[in-house]
N, C-alpha and C positions, 0 to 999 in steps of 0.2 A: 561400679567401682569409681567412676569419675564423680568428683564432688565429696568423696569420703576424706576424712581427716586422719592423719597418722603422725607418728613421731620418728624423727631421723635417728637411726642407730648406727649408721656409718656415714661419715661426711660425704655430702653430695656436692659435686663441683666439676670444673673443667679438668679433663684428663683422669677423672675418678669414676668408678662405678660405686655409687653410694647404696645405702640400704635404708628402707623405712619399714616400720611395723604398722600395719593397717588393720583395724578391727574388721573381721569378716566372720560371719556365721557363728557368733557367740564367742569367738576367740580372737587371736591376733595372728596375722601371717606376715612373713617377711617378703619384701619385693625388692628387686634391683631398682635403683632410682637414679634418674638424671634430672638436672634442673630444666625447667621449661624456658627460662631466660638464659641465653648463651652467656657463659662467663660468670654466672652467679655461683657463689659458694654458700652452702647451707650446712651449718655445724650440727654436731650430735646434740640431741635434746630438743631441737627446734620443732615446733608444731607446723605441719605442712598440709596442703590439700592436693589431692590427686587431680591433675588437669587432663591427663591423657593416659590411657591404659592400653598396653600391647601384650596380649596373652602370649605365653602363660604367666610370666612373673615379672614384667617390666612396667614401670610407671614413670611418668614425668610429673614433677611436683613443683609447687610454688609455696612460698611462705604463707601461712594462714594468719591473717591479722584479726585479732579479737576485738 
C-alpha cells in the first residue's frame, strides 16, 4: 500500500477526516486519509502518494509531484 498513488475525493486537512481512492487489486478502494505533514490541507482532485498505511482503512498521504 505504501508508495501507491491515489486521488483525493474528500478534502484532507487539519480537523478533517479526508478520503482518497487508491487503485487496489484491479479496482479502486476508498480509504480514510490524513495529511502526513501536520497542518497541510489537500483539496479534492489532488494526486497523492500513500506514505503510511494503518489497517484496515486508514492512510497518511502527501502530495504527489509529477
